C-alpha positions as CSV (number, residue, x, y, z in Angstrom):
1,X,209.9,283.5,236.2
2,X,210.0,287.2,235.0
3,X,210.3,288.3,231.5
4,X,211.2,292.4,230.7
5,X,212.1,294.4,227.9
6,X,215.8,295.4,227.0
7,X,216.7,298.7,227.2
8,X,218.7,298.4,223.3
9,X,215.6,297.1,221.8
10,X,212.1,298.1,220.8
11,X,210.1,295.3,219.5
12,X,207.8,294.9,222.1
13,X,209.5,291.1,222.9
14,X,209.7,290.4,226.8
15,X,213.2,287.9,227.5
16,X,213.9,286.1,230.0
17,X,215.4,287.7,233.6
18,X,218.4,286.1,234.5
19,X,221.5,286.6,235.9
20,X,223.6,285.5,233.1
21,X,227.3,284.3,232.8
22,X,229.5,283.1,230.0
23,X,228.4,279.5,229.7
24,X,224.4,280.1,230.8
25,X,222.1,281.7,233.7
26,X,220.2,281.5,236.8
27,X,217.1,282.0,237.8
28,X,215.0,281.4,241.0
29,X,211.5,280.2,240.7
30,X,209.3,278.9,243.2
31,X,211.4,279.1,246.1
32,X,214.3,277.3,243.9
33,X,217.5,278.1,241.8
34,X,217.5,276.5,237.9
35,X,220.2,276.6,236.0
36,X,219.3,277.9,232.1
37,X,221.5,277.5,229.2
38,X,223.2,280.0,227.1
39,X,220.3,279.5,224.4
40,X,218.2,280.5,226.7
41,X,218.9,284.1,226.6
42,X,217.4,284.3,223.2
43,X,213.7,282.9,224.9
44,X,210.9,286.0,224.8
45,X,207.2,286.4,225.3
46,X,205.5,288.3,222.7
47,X,202.2,290.0,222.9
48,X,200.1,291.3,220.5
49,X,198.0,294.0,221.8
50,X,195.6,294.7,218.7
51,X,195.2,290.8,218.0
52,X,193.9,290.9,222.0
53,X,192.0,293.5,221.4
54,X,190.1,292.1,218.3
55,X,188.8,288.9,220.1
56,X,185.6,288.8,219.9
57,X,183.4,288.0,223.4
58,X,180.4,286.8,223.1
59,X,177.9,287.5,226.7
60,X,174.7,285.8,226.8
61,X,171.9,286.4,229.7
62,X,169.9,284.0,230.8
63,X,166.3,284.6,231.7
64,X,165.8,282.9,235.4
65,X,162.7,282.7,237.4
66,X,161.5,285.5,239.6
67,X,161.6,284.1,243.2
């Protein structure tokens, strides 16, 4: 599946890319063609980079045996 930003919006949302017509759209995924209902044109992904960068990550180093 492909998602892309729309040129008219700067909201940071990534919308589903498909061949849209009046009654819906079609897209290819995994070598097969799928039909999308007209309401699918508003489907989007939104990634909040600030929140992603604030996520804590804990690393541990465990002592091993010397060979």
